[in-house]
N, C-alpha and C positions, 0 to 999 in steps of 0.2 A: 461461619460466613453465610450471609443470605444469598439465595439465588438471585441472579441479575438478568434483566432483559432490556432489549431495545424496543422503544415504543414510538419512535419518531425518526423520520429520515428527511434530509434536505441536501440539495447540491446545486451548484451553478454549473453551466457549461465550462469545459476546460478549453480555454482560448487564450489569445493575447487580448486582455481586457483593457484596452486603452481608455475606455470611458468610465471605468470603475476603479476606485482605490481599494486598498487592503481592507479598510473597515467596511466598505459597502459590500464587498464579496462575503466577508465573514458574517456580517449581520443578516444578509439575505439568506444564506444557507441555514443559519441558526433559527431565524424566524419561520422558515419553511418547515424545518424539523419540528418546531414547537406547534405549528399549525397542524402538521400531520399527526402529532401525538394528542392534540387537543388540550395543551397546557398553556396557561397565561404567564407562568413564571417557573423558575427552577431554584434549587437550593445552591447551586454553584455552576460555574462554567469553566471548563478546561480548554485552552486554546493550543492546538499543536501547530508550531511554526518554527522554521529554522532561521530565516534570513530577513526578518522584518527590519531589524536595525541596519543591516548592511545595504539592503536594496530598496527599502521604503523609508529609511531614516525614522523609523517608528518602533520604539520598544514600549514596555508597559502595555502589551497587547491585550492581556486579559481584562484589565479595567476599561480599555478603549472599546472592546466589543460589547462588554456588559453595558456600558454607558449608552452607546448608540443603538443597542437592542431594546432600550427602555426598561432594563432590569435594575432599577435603582436599589442600591444597597446589597446586591447579590455579589458573592465572592467570585472573583475571576482571576485565573492564573495562566500564564504562558508556560508550556512544556516544550523543551527542546531536546531532541535526540537525533539530530541530523535528518536524513531522509526517513527515519523512523518516528519522527515527531508526532504524526497523526495518530498512529496506534498507541504510542506512549501516552498521549492524552486520554485515549479510551481506557487504557490500563489504569490511569489515576482515577477516572470516573468509576470504574468497576470496583476499585479498592474502597472508594468513599461510600458507595452505595452498599457494597457487600458487607462492609464493617458496621453499617448502621449509622455512620456519621452524617450521611445525607440520604434523602429518599429519591430525589430526582436530580440528575446532573446533565447539563448540556455540554456536548463536546463539539468543537469546531476545529477543523483542519483548514488552514488558509495559507496561501503563498502567492506572491506576485514576483515573477522572475524576469519579465520581458521588457522592462522599462529601460534597462541599461543594455550596453552592447554584450554580445555573446562572450567576448573575452572577459569582461568584468564579472558577468554572472558565473563563468567557469571558475574564475579565481575565488569568488565568494563560496561556491560549492566545495571547493578544495579545502576549505577550513574544517571540514568534517574528517579530513585525514590527519596524519601526524605532522604538525607544522615543522618540527625540527628535522625529522628524518624522511619525510616523503615530499611535502609540497615545496620546501626550500631546495630540494634536489630536482625540481621541475616536473614532478609527477602530478597530473590531474587525475580525476576519477576515470576518465577514458583510458589514460595510460595505465593505471592500476589494473583495470579490467582487461586491457590488452595483454598484460603480463600473464594474467590468469588464463586467458583463452589460449595464448601461445603454449603455455605449459600443458594445458589440457589436450591440445592437439598433438603435442609431442608424446605425452604419456600414453594416450589411448588410441592414437593412430587414426583419427578421423580426418576426413576432408573438410576444409573450412565451410563449404557449401552445405554440409550436413546440418549445420545450425539453423538453416533457413526455416526449418519446420516450426520454430517457435515464433518468430515475427509474422510468418504467413498466417498462422492460426490467430494471433492477436488481431491482425488487421481484418481478417475474415469476420471476427466477432464485433469489432468496433463499428462496422457498417450499420449495425442495428442499435447502436447506443447514441441517442440524440445529443448526449453531453460530451461525446468523444471528439477529440481534435482532428484525428485522421480517419475519416469514414470512407475508406476505399481499400480494395484488395491489393496485394503485391504478389508477384510471381517468383518462382525460383530463378528465372532468368534475370529479373530485376535485382534480386538479392546478389546474384553472382557478379553483376556489373556495377553494384553500388560502390560509391567512392569510399576508400579507406580514410578513416580519421585518426586512427592509431593502430597500425597493422598488428594483428589481423582483424581488428574490429572495424566494420564499415558503418555507414550511415544507417542502414536498416537493422543493425544489431542494437542500436542505441535509442533509448526513449527520449522524447523531446521535452525540454523545459517549457513551462506554461504557467498561466495564472488560473486560479480556481479556488473554490471553497466547498467543503462538504461537512455535514453535521449529523449527529445522532443524539437522541434523548435516551438516557439510560435511567432505569428505575428498578426498584425492588420487584422481583417477579411476583411476589405475593400481592402486589398492588395493581397488577396490569388491568384488572377489571374496571379501574377508575378512569382509564384513558381510552380514546377512540382508535388510536393507531394499532395496526396489526402487530402483535408482539412477536419478537424473535428472541429466543433464549441465548444468552452468552454462557456457554459451557466452560470456557476457559479463555484467558487473555494473559499469556505468560511471556516473560522476558528471558532471553539468553544472551550472554555477552562473550566477547572474545577480545583479543588484543586489538588496539586501534590500528597499529601499523602492520602491514602484510608480512614484513620480514621477521617479525617476532613470533610468527606462528610455526608450530611444529610441522604442519602440512598445509600449505596455502590452498590446496585443492579440496580441503575438507572444511566446510563452514561449521566450526564448532559452536558458534553462537546459535545457528539454526538448530543443530542437534540438541543443544541444551534447552532451547525454547520449546521445540516440539515434544521432547520427552516429558517435560512438565505439563504441557498442554494436553497431550494424549492421556497422561495419568489422571489429571484433574477432571477431564471430560469423560474418562472411562471409555475411550475409543482407541482403535488401531488405524493405521494407514488405510486398510481395506474398507473401513467404515466411512471414509470421506467421499462424498458424492461429487464435489468439485473443489478446485483449489485456485484461489486468487493469489498467484505467485508474484513476487516482486521482480518483474522482468525489466529492471532498469537497463540491463545488458543481457544479450542472449546467453552468455556464459553463466550469469547468475541464476537463470532459470534452470540450467542443467545442474549446477552445484546444489541448488535448493531442493530439487527433486531427490537427489541422492542423500543429502544430509537429513531430509525429512522422512526417509524410510520408504519412499515409493520406488526407487530404483537402486540397484547395486552401484558401487563405485565405477565410474567410467561407462555406465550403461544408460544414462538418462536419455540420450538421443535414440538409442535402440528401443528403450521403453516407450518413448513418445510415439515412435513409428508403429510399434507392435500393439500397444494397449490402446492408443488413440487419445489425443488431447483435445479433439474437437468436441462440439456440443453433444454428439451422440457417442463419443468415445468412452473408454473405461475410466478415464480421469480428465474431465474437461478442465482446461486452464484458461485463465484470463477471459472470463465470459463476457465482460463488458469492454474488452479490448486491451485490458492491462495497461501498464505504464507506457508500453510501446504504441498502442493504438489510441488509447484515451488521452495520453499525455501525462506528464510527471510534474505536477505542481508540488514540489518536494514535501513541505510540511503538511500538505493536505492529502497526500497520496494514501496514507494508511486509513484515513477515514473514508475516502472514496472506495477503497477496497471493501470495507465493511458495509458501506451503503449498498454497493452493487451486489454483494453476497446476500444481504438481507432482502433486497428486491427480488433476487432469484428465488429465495425461499418463500417469499410472499406470493410469487407467481405474477410479478408486476413488470416483467421485461418483455421485449418483443418476442412473438411466438417463434421466430427463427432461431433464437438463442435460449429459449426456455428449456431447461433440463427437466425431463419427465421424472416423476417420482423422486424428486430430491428431498433430502431430509437433513443432512449434515454438511456444512460448508466449512472450509478453512481459508483464512486470509493470513498472509505473512508479509510483514513490513520490515524492511532492513535498513538500518542506519549505517552510513559509511560503507566500507567494503565487507561488512559483516560483524562489526564491533557491537552493535545493538540490534537484536532481533526480537520482534513481538509477534507471536503466533496467537491468533484468535480463532476459536472454534465456535460456530453458531449452530443452533438447531431450531427447526420449525416447531412451533407450538401448535399442536393439533386442536 
């Protein structure tokens, strides 16, 4: 396999984009990434998206984006893996370029979630769970994660407010991300008073749905001198899976999909957890942050909150998390989220973020995108090319 690099980055603000449709968002991000890379065309386009058919009444998304981006005759495909669709699309691009099948591939993650009522969007998102044994029983993803958090609190004897460390950190970082949806800080007191939406999960535990698109251009690392974009090496982009339904797992508090994904990624990248300078974690809910830290090898079981407090997850901490605000502060345009994570990590490694959130002497980043309640996990490890 050839070594692979990212040579172009693009993104739209994460918002309620009433003025833009799905194709506009996707094309804008892709063309920005192409401009950043200095390319006029690509060999293929992978589009990460979950709900274009349900919420935008538009499938055949790969061909649509290629058409309106002016890439006549270029191959375009939609990739779907629930909330992991964005990183799954990057994974397909890495395989295409790494294998030699293509030399440059554009990846777009795009989603539009806000044109329907919250009730309708929630029902659409729930299709990523087990239709027969979870959603028909009335479980939404908030409900599924509430079960996980309740069990975690029971097993490890934490106070509910201990989880505030994760969203407080995310919001603190999102202030400095011009593309983030929620650019303001939150306090422990606000967290404690926040409205429960599925006890014990409250509003500030939960990432907001949103519209947005992000894009990267992937190329063979041996060809990076041909392009103007600052290259970032993709050391690994690996998938791990688990059962779709929570009740089929041996231990619901252990994300086996995360464990499988990171083990493969660490091996391929030849790194260990201690080598990771910062982590773009999939903080769709506060409980997932804790479980991901543990299954990724950063903290022992039941120790994620203590780890975050002791080691530090802020910009100057031992393991900075969600440097662009994460899903909680930036927003969670589902099928685009995995690409936003990689774009933000690459910008950190390039030194192109606000000075307040720029990590000094960073070299290796990890981004982790999770589909469903952990059924599909894609872990991407990036390295700055000196």
